[in-house]
DORO-639666 format. One record per residue (C-alpha): x, y negated, z; chain; residue in three letters. Coordinates in steps of 0.1 Angstrom, whole numbers. Each point is the difference from the previous one (the first is absolute). Layout:
BEGIN
<x->X, y->Y, z->Z, unit->A, code->ALA>
...
END
This chain:
BEGIN
<x->0, y->0, z->0, unit->A, code->UNK>
<x->13, y->-35, z->-9, unit->A, code->UNK>
<x->8, y->-22, z->29, unit->A, code->UNK>
<x->-13, y->-35, z->-7, unit->A, code->UNK>
<x->5, y->-20, z->32, unit->A, code->UNK>
<x->27, y->9, z->24, unit->A, code->UNK>
<x->6, y->-19, z->33, unit->A, code->UNK>
<x->31, y->9, z->20, unit->A, code->UNK>
<x->8, y->-14, z->35, unit->A, code->UNK>
<x->-19, y->-32, z->-5, unit->A, code->UNK>
<x->3, y->-26, z->27, unit->A, code->UNK>
<x->-19, y->-33, z->-4, unit->A, code->UNK>
<x->-18, y->-27, z->20, unit->A, code->UNK>
<x->-8, y->-36, z->5, unit->A, code->UNK>
<x->20, y->-29, z->14, unit->A, code->UNK>
<x->27, y->22, z->14, unit->A, code->UNK>
<x->-26, y->24, z->16, unit->A, code->UNK>
<x->3, y->36, z->-12, unit->A, code->UNK>
<x->-33, y->16, z->-9, unit->A, code->UNK>
<x->11, y->30, z->-20, unit->A, code->UNK>
<x->29, y->20, z->12, unit->A, code->UNK>
<x->16, y->27, z->-23, unit->A, code->UNK>
<x->-31, y->10, z->-19, unit->A, code->UNK>
<x->4, y->26, z->-27, unit->A, code->UNK>
<x->-28, y->13, z->-22, unit->A, code->UNK>
<x->-8, y->8, z->-37, unit->A, code->UNK>
<x->-28, y->1, z->-25, unit->A, code->UNK>
<x->2, y->25, z->-29, unit->A, code->UNK>
<x->-18, y->-4, z->-33, unit->A, code->UNK>
<x->-36, y->9, z->4, unit->A, code->UNK>
<x->-1, y->0, z->38, unit->A, code->UNK>
<x->-21, y->-18, z->25, unit->A, code->UNK>
<x->22, y->-6, z->30, unit->A, code->UNK>
<x->-15, y->-14, z->32, unit->A, code->UNK>
<x->17, y->-21, z->26, unit->A, code->UNK>
<x->-21, y->-1, z->31, unit->A, code->UNK>
<x->4, y->-15, z->35, unit->A, code->UNK>
<x->-15, y->-24, z->24, unit->A, code->UNK>
<x->-4, y->-37, z->-5, unit->A, code->UNK>
<x->35, y->-16, z->4, unit->A, code->UNK>
<x->19, y->31, z->-10, unit->A, code->UNK>
<x->17, y->-17, z->-29, unit->A, code->UNK>
<x->-22, y->13, z->-29, unit->A, code->UNK>
<x->-6, y->-33, z->-17, unit->A, code->UNK>
<x->37, y->-10, z->5, unit->A, code->UNK>
<x->9, y->31, z->-18, unit->A, code->UNK>
<x->-22, y->-9, z->-30, unit->A, code->UNK>
<x->14, y->-35, z->0, unit->A, code->UNK>
<x->36, y->12, z->2, unit->A, code->UNK>
<x->-5, y->23, z->-30, unit->A, code->UNK>
<x->-16, y->-29, z->-19, unit->A, code->UNK>
<x->29, y->-23, z->7, unit->A, code->UNK>
<x->-21, y->-23, z->22, unit->A, code->UNK>
<x->19, y->8, z->32, unit->A, code->UNK>
<x->38, y->2, z->0, unit->A, code->UNK>
<x->15, y->33, z->7, unit->A, code->UNK>
<x->31, y->-3, z->23, unit->A, code->UNK>
<x->12, y->35, z->-8, unit->A, code->UNK>
<x->-11, y->31, z->-19, unit->A, code->UNK>
<x->-8, y->6, z->-37, unit->A, code->UNK>
<x->-33, y->-1, z->-20, unit->A, code->UNK>
<x->3, y->18, z->-33, unit->A, code->UNK>
<x->-26, y->1, z->-27, unit->A, code->UNK>
<x->2, y->22, z->-30, unit->A, code->UNK>
<x->37, y->4, z->7, unit->A, code->UNK>
<x->8, y->-37, z->3, unit->A, code->UNK>
<x->9, y->-18, z->32, unit->A, code->UNK>
<x->-26, y->-27, z->5, unit->A, code->UNK>
<x->9, y->-9, z->36, unit->A, code->UNK>
<x->-7, y->-37, z->7, unit->A, code->UNK>
<x->-7, y->-7, z->-37, unit->A, code->UNK>
<x->-24, y->-29, z->-8, unit->A, code->UNK>
<x->-36, y->11, z->3, unit->A, code->UNK>
<x->-8, y->-7, z->-37, unit->A, code->UNK>
<x->28, y->23, z->-11, unit->A, code->UNK>
<x->-13, y->28, z->22, unit->A, code->UNK>
<x->-35, y->-5, z->-14, unit->A, code->UNK>
<x->13, y->1, z->-35, unit->A, code->UNK>
<x->18, y->32, z->8, unit->A, code->UNK>
<x->-33, y->17, z->7, unit->A, code->UNK>
<x->-9, y->-5, z->37, unit->A, code->UNK>
<x->-33, y->-17, z->8, unit->A, code->UNK>
<x->-18, y->-6, z->33, unit->A, code->UNK>
<x->-34, y->-6, z->13, unit->A, code->UNK>
<x->8, y->-20, z->31, unit->A, code->UNK>
<x->-15, y->1, z->35, unit->A, code->UNK>
<x->-29, y->-25, z->1, unit->A, code->UNK>
<x->-4, y->2, z->-38, unit->A, code->UNK>
<x->13, y->-36, z->-6, unit->A, code->UNK>
<x->-23, y->-9, z->-29, unit->A, code->UNK>
<x->-5, y->-33, z->-16, unit->A, code->UNK>
<x->-34, y->-6, z->15, unit->A, code->UNK>
<x->-9, y->-29, z->-23, unit->A, code->UNK>
<x->7, y->20, z->-31, unit->A, code->UNK>
<x->-23, y->27, z->-16, unit->A, code->UNK>
<x->4, y->37, z->3, unit->A, code->UNK>
<x->13, y->1, z->-36, unit->A, code->UNK>
<x->25, y->-28, z->5, unit->A, code->UNK>
<x->14, y->16, z->31, unit->A, code->UNK>
<x->5, y->32, z->-19, unit->A, code->UNK>
<x->16, y->-17, z->-30, unit->A, code->UNK>
<x->25, y->-15, z->23, unit->A, code->UNK>
<x->13, y->35, z->8, unit->A, code->UNK>
<x->10, y->3, z->-37, unit->A, code->UNK>
<x->22, y->-30, z->-1, unit->A, code->UNK>
<x->31, y->22, z->0, unit->A, code->UNK>
<x->17, y->5, z->-33, unit->A, code->UNK>
<x->-3, y->38, z->3, unit->A, code->UNK>
<x->-38, y->-2, z->-1, unit->A, code->UNK>
<x->-9, y->-33, z->-16, unit->A, code->UNK>
<x->-6, y->14, z->-35, unit->A, code->UNK>
<x->-25, y->26, z->13, unit->A, code->UNK>
<x->-20, y->-22, z->22, unit->A, code->UNK>
<x->-34, y->7, z->-16, unit->A, code->UNK>
<x->6, y->37, z->0, unit->A, code->UNK>
<x->10, y->1, z->36, unit->A, code->UNK>
<x->-29, y->-22, z->9, unit->A, code->UNK>
<x->-23, y->25, z->-16, unit->A, code->UNK>
<x->16, y->28, z->21, unit->A, code->UNK>
<x->-5, y->-19, z->32, unit->A, code->UNK>
<x->-36, y->-6, z->-8, unit->A, code->UNK>
<x->-4, y->37, z->-8, unit->A, code->UNK>
<x->14, y->7, z->35, unit->A, code->UNK>
<x->-22, y->-27, z->17, unit->A, code->UNK>
<x->-32, y->-4, z->-21, unit->A, code->UNK>
<x->-14, y->-24, z->26, unit->A, code->UNK>
<x->28, y->-25, z->-8, unit->A, code->UNK>
<x->-8, y->1, z->-37, unit->A, code->UNK>
<x->-36, y->-8, z->6, unit->A, code->UNK>
<x->10, y->-31, z->21, unit->A, code->UNK>
<x->32, y->-9, z->-18, unit->A, code->UNK>
<x->-7, y->-37, z->0, unit->A, code->UNK>
<x->-9, y->-2, z->37, unit->A, code->UNK>
<x->23, y->-19, z->23, unit->A, code->UNK>
<x->23, y->24, z->20, unit->A, code->UNK>
<x->-8, y->-20, z->32, unit->A, code->UNK>
<x->-36, y->10, z->-1, unit->A, code->UNK>
<x->6, y->37, z->0, unit->A, code->UNK>
<x->-2, y->25, z->29, unit->A, code->UNK>
<x->31, y->13, z->16, unit->A, code->UNK>
<x->-3, y->33, z->-19, unit->A, code->UNK>
<x->-5, y->-18, z->-33, unit->A, code->UNK>
<x->30, y->-22, z->6, unit->A, code->UNK>
<x->21, y->31, z->7, unit->A, code->UNK>
<x->-11, y->14, z->-34, unit->A, code->UNK>
<x->13, y->-32, z->-16, unit->A, code->UNK>
<x->33, y->1, z->19, unit->A, code->UNK>
<x->6, y->36, z->-11, unit->A, code->UNK>
<x->-11, y->-8, z->-35, unit->A, code->UNK>
<x->24, y->-29, z->-2, unit->A, code->UNK>
<x->29, y->22, z->10, unit->A, code->UNK>
<x->-10, y->25, z->-27, unit->A, code->UNK>
<x->-1, y->-27, z->-26, unit->A, code->UNK>
<x->39, y->-1, z->2, unit->A, code->UNK>
<x->2, y->35, z->-13, unit->A, code->UNK>
<x->21, y->12, z->30, unit->A, code->UNK>
<x->19, y->32, z->3, unit->A, code->UNK>
<x->-6, y->-2, z->37, unit->A, code->UNK>
<x->-28, y->-19, z->17, unit->A, code->UNK>
<x->4, y->-9, z->37, unit->A, code->UNK>
<x->-33, y->-3, z->19, unit->A, code->UNK>
<x->2, y->-18, z->33, unit->A, code->UNK>
<x->-29, y->7, z->23, unit->A, code->UNK>
<x->-27, y->4, z->-27, unit->A, code->UNK>
<x->-26, y->11, z->25, unit->A, code->UNK>
<x->6, y->-28, z->25, unit->A, code->UNK>
<x->-32, y->-17, z->11, unit->A, code->UNK>
<x->-23, y->19, z->-23, unit->A, code->UNK>
<x->-34, y->16, z->7, unit->A, code->UNK>
<x->2, y->38, z->2, unit->A, code->UNK>
<x->-17, y->5, z->-34, unit->A, code->UNK>
<x->26, y->-23, z->-16, unit->A, code->UNK>
<x->28, y->18, z->19, unit->A, code->UNK>
<x->-11, y->33, z->-16, unit->A, code->UNK>
<x->-2, y->-17, z->-34, unit->A, code->UNK>
<x->36, y->-14, z->3, unit->A, code->UNK>
<x->14, y->34, z->9, unit->A, code->UNK>
<x->-19, y->17, z->-28, unit->A, code->UNK>
<x->14, y->-27, z->-24, unit->A, code->UNK>
<x->36, y->7, z->12, unit->A, code->UNK>
<x->-5, y->37, z->-5, unit->A, code->UNK>
<x->-14, y->-6, z->-35, unit->A, code->UNK>
<x->30, y->-23, z->-9, unit->A, code->UNK>
<x->24, y->28, z->11, unit->A, code->UNK>
<x->-18, y->26, z->-21, unit->A, code->UNK>
<x->5, y->-23, z->-29, unit->A, code->UNK>
<x->37, y->1, z->6, unit->A, code->UNK>
<x->6, y->-31, z->20, unit->A, code->UNK>
<x->28, y->1, z->26, unit->A, code->UNK>
<x->-12, y->-16, z->32, unit->A, code->UNK>
<x->16, y->-12, z->33, unit->A, code->UNK>
<x->-29, y->-3, z->24, unit->A, code->UNK>
<x->5, y->-20, z->32, unit->A, code->UNK>
<x->-29, y->5, z->24, unit->A, code->UNK>
<x->-12, y->0, z->36, unit->A, code->UNK>
<x->-27, y->25, z->-10, unit->A, code->UNK>
<x->22, y->30, z->7, unit->A, code->UNK>
<x->-24, y->29, z->-6, unit->A, code->UNK>
<x->-13, y->-12, z->-34, unit->A, code->UNK>
<x->34, y->-10, z->-12, unit->A, code->UNK>
<x->18, y->32, z->8, unit->A, code->UNK>
<x->-29, y->21, z->-14, unit->A, code->UNK>
<x->5, y->-13, z->-35, unit->A, code->UNK>
<x->38, y->-4, z->0, unit->A, code->UNK>
<x->26, y->25, z->-12, unit->A, code->UNK>
<x->23, y->-11, z->28, unit->A, code->UNK>
<x->0, y->-24, z->29, unit->A, code->UNK>
<x->22, y->-19, z->24, unit->A, code->UNK>
<x->-9, y->-12, z->34, unit->A, code->UNK>
<x->15, y->-34, z->9, unit->A, code->UNK>
<x->4, y->-11, z->36, unit->A, code->UNK>
<x->18, y->-31, z->11, unit->A, code->UNK>
<x->16, y->-4, z->-34, unit->A, code->UNK>
<x->14, y->35, z->-2, unit->A, code->UNK>
<x->-12, y->32, z->-17, unit->A, code->UNK>
<x->-8, y->25, z->29, unit->A, code->UNK>
<x->-17, y->27, z->-20, unit->A, code->UNK>
<x->-2, y->11, z->-36, unit->A, code->UNK>
<x->-15, y->29, z->-20, unit->A, code->UNK>
<x->-28, y->10, z->-22, unit->A, code->UNK>
<x->-33, y->-17, z->6, unit->A, code->UNK>
<x->-15, y->32, z->11, unit->A, code->UNK>
<x->28, y->8, z->24, unit->A, code->UNK>
<x->-1, y->-34, z->16, unit->A, code->UNK>
<x->-38, y->3, z->5, unit->A, code->UNK>
<x->6, y->32, z->20, unit->A, code->UNK>
<x->29, y->-14, z->20, unit->A, code->UNK>
<x->-10, y->-3, z->37, unit->A, code->UNK>
<x->18, y->-34, z->3, unit->A, code->UNK>
<x->-19, y->-15, z->-29, unit->A, code->UNK>
<x->-33, y->15, z->12, unit->A, code->UNK>
<x->4, y->-14, z->35, unit->A, code->UNK>
<x->14, y->-34, z->-9, unit->A, code->UNK>
<x->-19, y->-9, z->-32, unit->A, code->UNK>
<x->-30, y->23, z->-3, unit->A, code->UNK>
<x->-12, y->1, z->35, unit->A, code->UNK>
<x->0, y->38, z->2, unit->A, code->UNK>
END
């Protein structure tokens, strides 16, 4: 299996404060890999460090065999890594369609904007029906659809999803995880960062448990779901 994203001994943080300490993980082609842990464990910092938004003080991030550690974010996106950020971060005064088209601003995807827009609308038919509606008027679940769709517009090789179920109603949580599973079946490689441990590990090939900025457990999604430490700390069992 081809290794797309490889992180080795990554240390990173903010303003001299270390948040991640020696994190190592990888995502192979066609995998969904979950990174789970409590709020404050360092999950979002991991996503930001991979994307070049947080400076790595040590360690290496390799993508498709190329060292991308601390590269400018636009170069990392052009290489084929896209993210749907925590909190969605949409342009609320723009329409659904305009938000999606912004995801195709990269050179790698610009020429196929209309084709990719059609694919996103196939994935989220509700967005197509309301394509001219302002993003700020949507529900949380609908905004999350736009955020994921915007990431897909960049034609990524790996898409990083940061807390896609956060703050959503249960029915929308189920829809989000169904969508992630469908994307993976279509061949998308996914790095899924989530507090929803059970759902995330259930649909992932492999998973990592992050605590206080370090990986404390790793294994197949199934094995981690059966691990007594995971069951007690994160599943309430």
